[in-house]
C-alpha positions, 0 to 999 in steps of 0.5 A: 500500500505504501508503494502504491501511495508513493507511485501516485505521489509523482515522486521518482523512485531511486532519485527522490525516494528509495525503499529498504535502504540500509544504514548504520547508526553511530552505535554500529547498529544496522537500521533498515527504514522502509522508505527514505524520501529525499527532499531539496537541500539534501534533507531526508524524511523517513517513512516506517510501515512496520506497525502490526495490524494483527489485533486490528484484524481480530477486532474487525472480525470479532463479533463478541463485544467483550473480545472486541474491546480487548482486541481494540486495546491490543491494537492501540498498544501495538501502535504505541509500542511501535511509536516507542520503538521508532523513538528509540531508534533515533532515525532523526539523528541518523543523518545528523543535520541532513534529516528533519527531526521527525519520522512518519509512521505509516498506518495503511488502513484509515479506520485502523488509525481512526479507532485507535485515536478514538480510543485514545485521543492523545495518541497523535500528540504522544507520537509527535512528542517523540518526533513521530508523525502518524500518517494514513494513505490519505494524509501521507499522499498529501505530504508527498504531493507537497514534496513533489511540488517542492521538487518541481519548484527546485527543478524550475529554479535549477533550470532558470539558473542554467538558462541564465548562465547559457544566455550570458554565455550566448550574449558574450559570444554574440558580442565577440562576433560583432567585434570580429565583424567590425574588425573585418569591415575595417579591414575590407575598407582598407583593402577596398581603398588599396584596390581603388588606388591600384586601379587608378594607377592602371586605368587613370591618367598616365596609367600603366595599361596605356603605356604598356599597350603603346610598347606593344604597338611599338613592336614589343613582343608579348605572349599574353593579352591584357584582360579585355575588361581592363582594356575597356576600363582604360578606354572609358577613362580615356574617353572621359579624359578627352571629354574633360579636355 
């Protein structure tokens, strides 16, 4: 029943809770809590489900009123004895500062706790004084749902930190890229100016193209031909020069 409540809670087995995990206390004794629930902040919560319900079963099936009262008394005694046993185990000291100072005593049948507390109204407070909180499937599920919400908030918080970190790194990379593009732009501007200056020497007034072409016309032997585009640029420059004159 405890396993089914845990499954309905939304908590993940193996990460947010573990079952039958063995520990050794300060006295060297081995303790085996039924369930250890992990809480955000490296804290832990213990759930114990070893309370005996044999007397309650006899109470539920008994028809004789006298015997029913005795079985009910035995049932109450079984719960109080388990509370004392858990208090003596000092589960809340096992994890030192990592654990809350209470243990959840799980009673899987709602009516079993109801008749016991009705018989002895001080049962819950007596357990609480020993750092034991008695829970049933309904109340335990409410506690576990709250813990699941705590984990969801913790995960959202962690994701927000990751997103902020990655966004900062992306912004830094983008800034570096803009700086590189600006640098390339300045370099391209310098290259463009150099290119235009060289072209003026080739095609402008007193240009090299015209002078070498004259050499060819005078009979200089050459095996290559100047690019027609360059020749065209030289002719346009010559036309503009004539028009200006």
